[in-house]
TORTORTI-197389 format. One record per residue: chain; residue in one letter; x negated, y, z of N, C-alpha, C in turn. Coordinates in steps of 0.001 Angstrom, whole numbers, plus 500000, padded with zeros to 6 digits. Each point is the difference from the previous one (the first is absolute). Layout:
N
  chaine  residu    n.px    n.py    n.pz   ca.px   ca.py   ca.pz    c.px    c.py    c.pz
       A       a       X       Y       Z       X       Y       Z       X       Y       Z
...
***
This chain:
325
  chaine  residu    n.px    n.py    n.pz   ca.px   ca.py   ca.pz    c.px    c.py    c.pz
       A       m  758672  685525  168547  500413  501328  500936  499581  499573  501742
       A       r  499686  501152  500070  499142  500040  501290  501388  501010  500851
       A       t  500386  498654  501052  500955  500296  500632  499932  499801  501256
       A       i  500984  501452  500932  500141  499761  501447  501267  499968  500582
       A       v  500095  498847  501045  501721  499932  500174  499928  500188  501569
       A       t  500027  501146  500301  500366  500080  501985  501440  499555  500305
       A       g  500014  499332  501047  501044  499069  500408  499997  498439  499326
       A       g  499079  499500  498951  499741  498887  499563  500327  498851  500167
       A       a  500368  500093  501321  500501  498200  500760  501071  500375  500656
       A       g  500417  501474  499748  501537  499693  500399  501120  499784  498758
       A       f  501282  500429  500332  500909  499486  499063  500066  500451  498772
       A       i  499913  501145  499398  499929  500162  499120  498764  500171  499033
       A       g  499096  500509  500632  498740  499745  499783  499387  499030  499592
       A       s  500137  498863  500618  499608  498509  499573  500699  499792  499159
       A       a  501359  499968  499742  500703  499838  498999  499429  500597  498498
       A       l  499542  501190  500215  499217  500816  499065  498963  499289  499444
       A       i  499003  499588  500776  498697  499192  499653  500505  498839  499415
       A       s  500899  499304  500434  500309  498862  498977  500157  500403  498755
       A       g  501347  501037  499807  499989  500800  498648  498623  500395  499611
       A       l  499208  500549  500199  499097  500460  499499  498773  498565  499700
       A       n  499972  499096  500628  499350  498622  499862  500729  499581  498784
       A       a  501127  500109  499801  500530  499300  498623  499601  500586  498759
       A       a  500135  501209  500195  499578  500968  499110  498564  499787  499473
       A       g  498885  499016  500805  498780  499882  499902  498644  501072  500800
       A       i  501149  500766  501099  499074  500897  500331  499755  499387  501802
       A       t  498531  499845  499982  499364  499841  501100  499018  500367  500815
       A       d  499653  501299  499256  499125  500740  500785  500792  501111  500978
       A       i  500422  499265  500969  500972  500641  501047  499529  500282  501443
       A       t  500033  500783  500284  499340  500602  501477  501411  499963  500998
       A       v  500023  499157  500807  501364  500163  500933  499719  500639  501282
       A       v  500646  500599  500243  499599  501027  501154  501403  499680  500991
       A       d  499929  499575  501198  500707  499781  500780  499824  500305  501527
       A       n  500576  499486  500642  499855  499580  501708  500740  498602  500302
       A       l  498909  499243  499883  500911  498510  500505  499932  499591  501158
       A       g  499263  500485  501233  500158  499224  500684  500484  498989  500788
       A       a  500960  499984  501035  500385  498427  500250  501146  499988  499167
       A       s  500245  500578  498889  501502  500015  499387  500049  498423  499496
       A       e  500507  499605  499185  500641  498842  499065  499839  500364  498362
       A       k  499731  501617  500025  500015  500279  498519  498968  499587  499259
       A       w  498970  499421  500654  498572  499402  499342  500800  498975  499056
       A       r  500797  499396  500289  500073  498807  499335  500870  500821  498322
       A       n  500395  501251  499764  500509  500444  498714  498634  500137  499031
       A       l  498919  499854  500707  498391  499955  499018  499932  498822  499441
       A       i  500422  499001  500649  499891  498638  499392  500104  499472  498567
       A       g  499004  499730  499270  500653  499928  498570  499323  500991  499286
       A       k  499979  500884  500401  499879  501403  499205  498432  500220  499747
       A       r  499647  500688  499005  498597  500207  499845  499554  501515  499784
       A       f  499076  500142  500872  499562  501670  500170  498259  500011  500412
       A       k  500078  501122  500049  498298  500067  499854  499567  500211  501666
       A       r  500865  500722  500597  499601  500102  501596  501308  500713  500633
       A       y  499456  499264  501310  501165  500574  501040  499602  501077  500801
       A       l  500436  500989  500677  499458  501342  500800  501250  500219  500941
       A       h  499801  500142  501417  500554  500393  500683  500130  501238  500165
       A       k  501397  501072  499837  500204  501127  499548  499367  501103  500592
       A       d  499484  499965  500958  499116  501190  500856  498743  499574  499353
       A       a  499576  499076  499834  498830  500037  499080  499752  499941  498275
       A       f  500939  500122  499804  500633  500718  498485  499532  501621  500192
       A       l  500975  500327  501045  500270  501651  500004  498592  500462  500060
       A       s  499696  499236  501175  498332  500834  500408  498947  499765  498532
       A       a  500201  499319  499397  499372  499492  498944  499951  500931  498726
       A       i  501451  500539  499475  499922  501069  499285  499864  501276  500626
       A       t  500144  500352  501157  499836  501549  500643  498766  500161  500192
       A       s  499349  498938  499982  498390  499956  500595  499307  500264  498597
       A       g  500497  499265  498889  499263  500269  498538  499304  498409  499901
       A       d  500018  498861  500845  499412  499227  500097  500548  499137  498702
       A       w  501390  500194  499828  500613  499309  498846  499775  500197  498777
       A       k  499142  499233  499100  499333  500768  498530  500974  499007  499041
       A       e  500696  499372  500009  500445  499301  498868  501620  500915  499904
       A       k  500016  500857  498646  501276  500506  500015  500909  499525  499240
       A       p  501261  499928  500574  501434  499177  499873  500417  500533  498753
       A       d  500797  498922  498702  500699  500352  499256  501602  500296  500674
       A       v  500224  499475  500665  501219  500061  500980  499872  499907  500966
       A       i  501067  500839  501123  500065  499224  501218  501193  500257  500292
       A       f  500733  498310  500355  501244  500042  500513  500213  500232  501501
       A       h  500300  501175  500171  500199  500300  501865  501289  499296  500535
       A       m  499894  498760  500169  501571  499372  500785  499681  499942  501587
       A       g  498863  500856  500615  499736  499339  501282  500769  501067  500874
       A       a  500516  499799  500717  500766  500753  500813  500767  499158  501361
       A       c  500188  500850  501223  500771  499167  501234  501742  500302  499027
       A       s  500330  498616  499949  501496  500527  499220  501123  499545  500951
       A       a  499727  500046  501291  501091  499590  500965  500882  501328  500511
       A       t  501390  499764  499681  500808  501311  499986  500038  500001  501388
       A       t  499713  499390  501068  500263  499943  501387  498827  500466  500543
       A       e  498705  500214  499140  498984  500524  500685  500004  501388  501007
       A       m  499890  500015  500852  500061  501231  500794  498949  501006  500648
       A       n  498867  499630  499308  498540  500753  500062  499774  500608  498863
       A       a  500699  501538  500149  500069  500662  498975  498404  500685  499667
       A       d  499142  499882  500920  498634  500268  499450  499278  499283  499151
       A       y  500298  498386  500820  499435  498794  499123  500566  499820  498353
       A       l  501264  500607  499853  500805  499965  498897  499128  501225  498955
       A       f  499873  501135  500646  499133  501230  499221  498801  499240  499997
       A       s  499119  499780  500801  498686  499754  499687  500023  498666  498846
       A       n  500731  499054  500016  500428  498937  499204  500695  500497  498765
       A       n  500547  500604  499761  501004  500033  498673  499920  501172  499539
       A       v  499408  501023  500863  499765  501355  499167  498665  500574  499779
       A       h  498950  499766  501167  498729  500606  500100  499221  498544  498856
       A       y  500429  498845  500456  499147  499376  499228  500485  499963  498356
       A       s  500985  500390  500167  500853  500048  498295  499370  501230  499328
       A       q  499839  501046  500601  498871  501039  499541  498831  499921  499722
       A       t  499459  499227  500807  498395  499943  499645  499862  499050  498769
       A       l  500842  499193  500139  499930  498961  498742  500302  500495  498646
       A       c  500979  500924  500174  500774  500622  498539  498465  501024  499572
       A       e  499754  500797  501306  498743  500813  499509  498977  499426  499180
       A       y  499294  498750  500760  499043  498947  499433  500149  499890  498397
       A       a  501555  499364  499920  500373  499394  498673  499850  501137  498830
       A       l  500667  501233  500420  499486  501092  498960  498592  500499  499595
       A       k  499071  499624  501108  498863  500407  499706  499227  499091  499232
       A       c  500649  498660  500159  499359  499018  498882  500712  499848  498807
       A       n  500978  500784  499765  500539  500169  498886  500684  498576  500038
       A       s  500645  499433  500847  500530  498429  500212  501845  500619  499794
       A       r  500526  498824  499560  501299  499786  500282  500723  500010  501395
       A       f  500842  500560  500283  500314  499937  501879  501442  499965  499916
       A       i  500182  498556  500282  501655  499625  500083  500096  499842  501311
       A       y  501140  500573  500823  500347  499756  501170  501360  499749  500161
       A       a  500441  499254  501357  501049  499726  500333  500621  500926  501164
       A       s  501239  500585  499594  500862  500909  500947  500815  498931  500109
       A       s  501366  500694  500586  501351  499345  500281  501199  500713  499975
       A       a  500542  499042  499793  501477  500764  499811  500396  500268  502028
       A       a  499624  499652  500515  500317  500359  501386  499728  501623  500185
       A       t  499068  500492  499070  500386  501679  499787  501147  500815  500068
       A       y  501075  499163  499024  501151  500826  499928  500637  499406  501034
       A       g  499840  499720  501158  500994  500082  501378  501220  499319  499897
       A       l  501324  500372  500167  501197  499545  500085  500434  500342  498537
       A       g  499328  500513  498958  500082  500348  498611  501044  501119  499796
       A       e  500136  501020  501131  500954  500921  500018  499887  501063  499058
       A       n  498542  499870  499589  499860  500451  498298  499490  499552  498872
       A       g  500698  498494  500238  499590  499377  498499  499076  499451  500004
       A       y  499746  499306  498886  498754  499286  499910  499338  500174  498506
       A       s  499570  501221  499976  499356  500750  498673  498871  500003  500091
       A       d  499029  499285  499405  498594  500315  500214  499507  500963  498743
       A       n  501023  501331  500110  499204  501394  499394  499814  500818  501253
       A       m  498678  499766  499854  499234  500997  501043  500283  501348  500261
       A       r  500753  500512  499535  500276  501167  499826  500984  500211  501703
       A       g  500466  498946  500000  500816  499536  501261  499687  499536  501359
       A       i  498440  500084  499402  499439  499121  501325  500240  500376  501659
       A       d  499882  501194  499876  499973  500801  501540  501531  499981  500643
       A       a  500860  499311  499368  501375  500010  500148  499884  498923  500751
       A       l  499274  498898  499801  500215  498148  500497  499628  500535  501636
       A       r  500776  499018  500801  499912  500017  501149  499938  498322  500566
       A       p  498317  499473  500376  500097  498955  500682  500611  499779  500683
       A       i  500290  498915  500449  500966  499623  501344  499003  499247  501220
       A       n  498798  499753  499569  499171  499198  500663  498406  500362  499775
       A       r  499291  499658  500792  498384  500671  500109  499267  499385  498715
       A       y  500430  498665  499542  499041  499696  499041  500813  500599  498369
       A       g  501126  500156  500074  500312  500844  498716  499685  501250  500259
       A       f  499995  500815  501147  499211  500917  499934  498599  500316  499793
       A       s  498855  499139  500302  498728  499739  499535  500097  500187  498443
       A       k  500839  499062  499426  500040  499986  498626  500539  501506  498841
       A       q  500704  500300  500609  500359  501285  499481  499356  500926  500138
       A       v  498768  500207  501234  498818  501003  500194  499256  499733  498924
       A       f  499782  498573  499395  498945  499687  499625  500868  500420  498075
       A       d  501200  499797  499984  500222  500466  498550  500061  501620  500164
       A       q  500418  500462  500973  499841  501407  499606  498848  501010  499984
       A       w  498737  499320  500727  498666  500171  499827  499984  499891  498482
       A       i  499922  498959  499023  499711  499546  498849  500879  501068  498877
       A       v  500949  500506  500468  501095  501044  499452  499001  501444  500058
       A       d  499762  500280  501225  499492  501077  500393  498758  500304  499488
       A       q  499205  498763  499879  498478  500138  499310  500632  500080  498622
       A       k  500624  499716  499245  500341  500015  498797  499353  498907  499319
       A       l  500104  499045  500560  499597  498391  499766  500948  499178  499141
       A       e  501128  500696  499847  501148  499127  498939  499540  499471  498871
       A       t  499066  500834  499423  499812  499539  498294  498620  499137  500026
       A       k  499050  499779  501394  498649  499177  500161  500649  499020  500431
       A       v  500673  499409  501228  500163  498861  500560  501702  499394  499732
       A       a  500052  498981  500532  501546  499222  500139  500246  499408  501369
       A       g  501376  500290  500281  500177  499787  501104  501588  499117  499624
       A       l  500330  498802  500993  500966  499436  499649  501098  499711  501477
       A       k  500945  500330  500183  500774  500128  500877  500884  498811  500134
       A       f  499200  499171  500538  500338  498481  499822  501492  499853  501211
       A       f  501059  499509  499182  501569  499751  500799  499677  498677  500825
       A       n  501340  499035  500024  499810  498933  500869  498988  499203  499484
       A       v  498853  499444  499874  499414  498735  499050  500079  498776  500939
       A       f  500339  499019  499272  500040  498706  500808  499052  498903  498867
       A       g  499437  498977  500561  499331  498922  499017  499176  499332  501024
       A       p  499134  499298  499069  498670  499347  500787  498898  500854  500392
       A       n  499125  499497  501234  499163  500723  500527  500466  500939  501373
       A       e  501207  500128  499963  500640  500633  501250  499862  499141  501085
       A       y  499874  498981  500099  500308  499278  501613  499739  500073  501059
       A       h  498502  501219  499707  499418  500084  501351  500362  501491  500682
       A       k  501343  500598  499533  500000  501660  500181  501028  499719  501403
       A       g  500411  499005  500281  500424  499859  501260  501745  500437  499959
       A       s  499952  501279  500922  501374  500358  499741  500457  500852  498845
       A       m  498822  499971  499255  500321  500865  498763  500079  499146  499302
       A       v  500102  498771  499868  500340  499005  498897  501238  500431  499347
       A       s  500445  499910  498499  500800  500164  499452  501547  499469  500879
       A       m  501004  500220  499284  501136  499076  500336  500057  498685  499454
       A       a  499654  500070  498418  499972  498889  499191  499038  498708  501215
       A       y  498959  500448  500285  498921  499118  500525  501036  499486  501386
       A       r  500303  500685  500664  500458  500190  501470  501598  498955  499820
       A       a  500776  500291  498843  501231  499589  499694  499321  498066  499789
       A       y  499511  499920  499430  499419  498891  499264  499423  498696  501192
       A       h  499185  500947  500872  499788  499441  501557  501218  499572  500936
       A       q  500709  501009  500085  501359  499963  500699  500859  498780  499538
       A       i  499924  499880  498794  501223  499200  499124  498690  498541  500358
       A       k  499423  499771  499580  498961  498615  500614  500354  499412  501477
       A       s  500092  500981  500840  499958  499993  501448  501355  499757  500553
       A       t  501259  500834  499734  501015  500143  500118  500783  499731  499339
       A       g  500160  499644  498610  500940  500225  499343  501086  500895  499262
       A       s  499248  501332  500848  500749  501498  499392  499355  501066  500250
       A       v  500187  501250  499533  499396  500946  500101  500462  501194  500759
       A       k  499256  500765  501219  500639  500939  500225  499821  501569  499524
       A       l  500892  500764  500207  500087  501131  499394  500429  501150  500427
       A       f  499305  501015  500194  500878  501400  500906  501111  500306  499578
       A       k  500745  500158  500844  501502  500731  499430  499631  501364  500085
       A       s  501465  500363  499159  499513  501288  499792  500228  500915  500969
       A       t  499703  501154  500102  499733  501254  501149  501110  501216  499173
       A       t  500274  499775  498866  500478  501245  499540  501486  499231  499389
       A       q  500804  500781  499441  501506  500051  499191  499605  499902  498606
       A       r  498740  500324  499628  499645  499881  498595  500088  498741  499779
       A       f  498995  499159  500484  499958  498617  499885  500875  498903  500541
       A       a  500324  498908  499818  500577  499023  500498  498422  499083  500204
       A       d  500078  499308  501355  498892  498883  500297  499419  499670  498962
       A       g  498719  499681  499813  499307  499357  499363  499797  501088  498772
       A       e  500928  501246  499762  500514  500393  498306  499032  501286  500456
       A       q  498752  499972  500596  498879  501381  499981  499368  499324  498844
       A       r  499579  501027  499425  499156  499918  498492  498994  500401  500137
       A       r  498706  499190  499118  498497  500317  499944  499982  499670  498770
       A       d  498677  500517  499368  499344  499540  498801  499042  499627  499996
       A       f  500457  498519  499787  498902  498625  500283  499084  500005  498669
       A       i  498817  499858  500353  498878  499764  498694  499127  498580  500220
       A       y  500109  499438  499047  499196  498657  500077  498158  500551  499881
       A       v  498829  499377  500579  498740  500535  499845  499572  500099  499103
       A       l  500386  498780  499649  499138  500084  498577  500584  500743  498600
       A       d  501038  500536  500379  500278  501232  499013  499035  501174  500570
       A       c  499952  500281  501280  499227  500870  500357  498469  499889  499532
       A       v  499546  498967  499991  498815  499566  499719  499739  500492  497902
       A       a  501099  499675  499865  500063  500354  498377  499847  501350  499957
       A       a  500407  500865  500551  500418  501526  499887  498590  499976  500615
       A       l  499094  500037  500741  498763  500315  500753  499038  499768  498788
       A       i  499638  498823  499503  499320  499506  498703  500026  501033  499065
       A       a  501340  500177  499781  500230  500938  498538  499281  501659  500372
       A       l  500393  500314  501356  499303  501289  500161  498932  500222  500130
       A       g  499020  498893  500661  498862  499689  500379  498695  499890  498606
       A       q  500889  499904  498808  499046  499920  498850  498967  501204  499895
       A       p  498631  499920  499997  499160  501086  499868  500446  501297  499245
       A       s  500571  499320  498673  500411  500853  498879  501454  500550  500390
       A       s  500876  499967  500831  500930  500404  500710  499920  501521  500028
       A       r  500945  500732  499351  500281  501262  500189  501335  500144  500947
       A       v  500378  499222  500685  501581  500150  500595  499714  500452  501556
       A       n  500122  500933  500319  499854  500277  501131  501482  500732  500881
       A       g  499962  500151  501109  501180  500826  500582  500375  499163  501096
       A       i  501008  500102  501042  500380  499109  500781  501178  499455  499753
       A       f  500228  498814  499790  501382  499331  499497  500578  499141  501072
       A       n  501329  499767  499905  500749  498877  500539  499601  498847  499516
       A       l  500184  498896  500571  499868  498854  499571  500835  498612  500730
       A       g  501319  500061  499778  500913  499222  500190  500797  499284  498736
       A       t  500951  499379  500041  500661  499780  499066  501120  500820  499283
       A       g  500451  501216  500750  500823  500887  499397  501572  499374  500481
       A       t  499881  499034  500504  501636  499666  500502  499795  499512  501482
       A       s  501061  500448  500761  499883  499719  501369  500883  498664  500093
       A       r  499630  499206  500804  500770  498627  500412  500156  499916  501199
       A       s  501197  499187  500747  500307  499987  501030  499399  498966  501113
       A       w  499866  499527  501074  499123  499183  500731  500894  498709  499747
       A       n  501582  500453  500167  500613  498786  499602  499276  499156  498648
       A       e  500059  500615  499015  499465  499698  498544  498485  499203  500158
       A       l  499288  500609  500955  498752  499289  500047  499954  498715  500542
       A       a  500966  499782  501184  499832  499059  500651  500961  498881  499296
       A       k  500750  500522  499676  500948  499482  498734  498930  498860  498844
       A       a  498986  500992  499683  499099  499514  498807  498891  499147  500565
       A       v  499839  500345  501372  499388  498729  500364  500324  498959  500381
       A       f  501177  500017  500617  500850  498164  499981  499750  499765  498852
       A       a  500446  500671  498814  500171  499178  498781  498898  499670  499821
       A       a  498724  500818  499841  499034  499385  499535  499516  498442  500813
       A       m  500391  500040  501213  499859  498469  501115  501156  499126  499591
       A       k  501006  500725  498901  501102  498876  499959  500593  499677  500955
       A       l  500511  500869  500566  500960  499696  501480  500999  501068  500270
       A       p  501121  499703  500526  501282  500841  500108  499598  501478  500969
       A       a  500121  501188  499567  499736  501154  500719  500554  499837  501607
       A       q  499407  500229  501118  500536  500144  501207  499427  501092  500516
       A       i  500628  501326  500499  499186  501267  500296  501110  500342  501248
       A       e  498972  500271  500993  500612  500329  501368  499646  501572  500402
       A       y  500450  501049  499933  500264  501346  500321  499608  500151  501491
       A       v  499132  500777  500189  499482  500331  501246  499535  501292  500321
       A       e  500307  500283  501268  499760  501847  500426  498355  500376  499561
       A       m  500203  501236  499071  498435  500382  500081  499691  500652  501407
       A       p  498843  499625  500074  499152  500578  501751  499841  501476  499804
       A       p  500742  500683  501304  500296  501400  500054  499072  500896  499327
       A       h  498212  499481  499986  499233  500859  500024  499968  500091  498449
       A       l  500483  499122  498999  499928  500263  498832  501239  500608  499247
       A       v  500945  500277  500775  501279  500502  499042  499636  501393  499232
       A       s  499338  501080  501122  499857  501457  499857  499255  499969  498121
       A       g  498656  498780  500142  498995  500336  499093  500674  499023  499122
       A       y  501120  498879  499805  500174  499504  498760  500512  500470  498758
       A       q  499342  499538  499082  499752  500395  498556  501537  498809  499594
       A       n  501326  500350  499734  500979  499305  499352  499750  500046  498847
       A       f  499380  500978  499046  500271  499605  498697  498818  500556  499343
       A       t  499589  499331  499261  498619  500685  499157  499703  499571  498470
       A       e  499814  500990  499127  500082  499229  498831  499109  501037  498609
       A       a  499105  499367  499828  498837  500753  499287  500600  500747  498664
       A       e  499717  501531  499814  500256  500334  498763  498908  499645  499000
       A       m  500075  499143  498920  499071  499198  499493  499196  500582  498420
       A       g  500875  501316  499839  499609  500237  498612  498778  500657  499814
       A       k  499299  500957  501008  499010  500424  499758  498972  498993  499719
       A       l  499561  498834  500850  498953  498696  499426  500479  499493  498884
       A       k  501249  499683  499580  500422  499635  499034  499050  500748  498161
       A       n  500864  501444  500393  499280  500700  499261  498503  499925  499729
       A       a  498982  499543  501120  498830  500377  499982  499177  498926  499278
       A       l  500710  499002  500581  499478  498611  499411  500611  499505  498965
       A       g  501012  500277  499421  500770  499299  498922  500755  499111  500216
       A       t  499632  498899  500943  500569  498620  500365  499818  499903  501716
       A       v  500717  499569  500827  499893  499601  501282  500650  498956  500268
       A       q  498897  498595  500101  500797  498925  500432  500837  500007  501487
       A       l  501100  499550  499635  501034  499787  501036  501067  498777  500095
       A       t  499517  499307  500974  500647  499106  500014  501368  499496  501206
       A       p  500839  499494  499223  501258  500332  500769  499707  499295  501259
       A       l  500660  500349  501070  500239  499576  501450  499962  498711  499945
       A       e  501025  499238  499565  500252  498462  500171  498908  499116  499307
       A       a  499402  500420  498884  499181  499482  499253  498641  500241  500823
       A       a  500085  501114  500567  498367  500142  500880  500397  499321  501336
       A       v  500927  499888  500514  500494  498878  501308  499487  498965  499683
       A       d  500729  499716  498914  499825  498470  499298  498687  499519  500068
       A       d  499503  500843  499132  498168  499410  499949  499256  500020  501151
       A       y  500085  501298  500696  499467  500114  501611  500321  498766  500746
       A       v  501115  499287  499945  500590  498995  501085  499519  498788  499619
       A       t  500163  499698  497980  499599  498924  499668  498348  499592  499873
       A       r  499416  501180  499224  498740  499650  499961  499068  500265  501138
       A       f  500326  500749  501279  499154  500238  500772  500268  499379  501699
       A       l  501479  500310  499813  500286  499796  501850  500392  498567  500051
       A       d  500735  499414  498970  500289  498710  500255  498980  499100  499385
       A       a  498592  500707  499299  498825  499213  499924  499049  499859  500689
       A       n  500624  500836  501374  499050  499877  500934  498636  501106  499837
       A       s  499805  500737  499075  499374  500912  499604  500168  501151  499711
       A       a  499890  500918  501382  500467  501248  500123  498936  501056  499289
       A       t  499130  499706  499153  499067  500747  499278  499884  499819  498835
       A       i  499584  500833  498868  499841  500083  498764  498118  500710  499779
***
């Protein structure tokens, strides 16, 4: 299967390549922007045909110089920093690039699978339904979420829901995320806090709705994301649309932290600290994916319980000093 993975050295993209390799797929073009980052390490041990900088790839497909028609394009490449302040950069990278790549895939009759985000749901005031009839009611609270929302709306407006597939990823954690700096998951952050100080710091609640550390998110293991992507990406697949990808069950930060302690076989020691003022107004206190649409489409979705996923992440990767898969 001739495959292109944009963001192929990133967190989800590189984990996907590992899954593709395990399925015997090595005719892979990796598209990314490595620069001086450490994410090049995510490509160690992977089998792929070539690597291209994202700008070189865009130039090749728009000029007609790219002659190989892919069977599937997994578009995982994006600026995923929720704190990114340059909206023009986000539009160029997350919207315009995605539109060009989608149009290219359709021209080539290639499967097109792309990464959206639960950040499109904002504070969740309009729920977490992936029924696209309500897409215009969503109110993202940061520039990143807005850029993802704009592309989702473009898919809907162009009537492409029956031709491509998008996944609104919720809180993904697992191997290959180490390079993400301030955007690493709390599972990764908690592990290293415990190793260095013996305790975990969580934000105090800023609302009476939740006690300290009881703010809730839908945490999903990256290996489960890979399984869903591979299922959607089969050239014969007819499953299209924009879908949520979480577990369908929200869990608290306290539960996540305790799962890390348990995996490390240590008693839980949690300290609650004030949330930085600039985060308060845009903080998601609760997320929970409605998963019926994807489950109905695929028939089954691999979902690892939080405690089992954290234990696997800690024991098989973090404790083994192997941050990549």
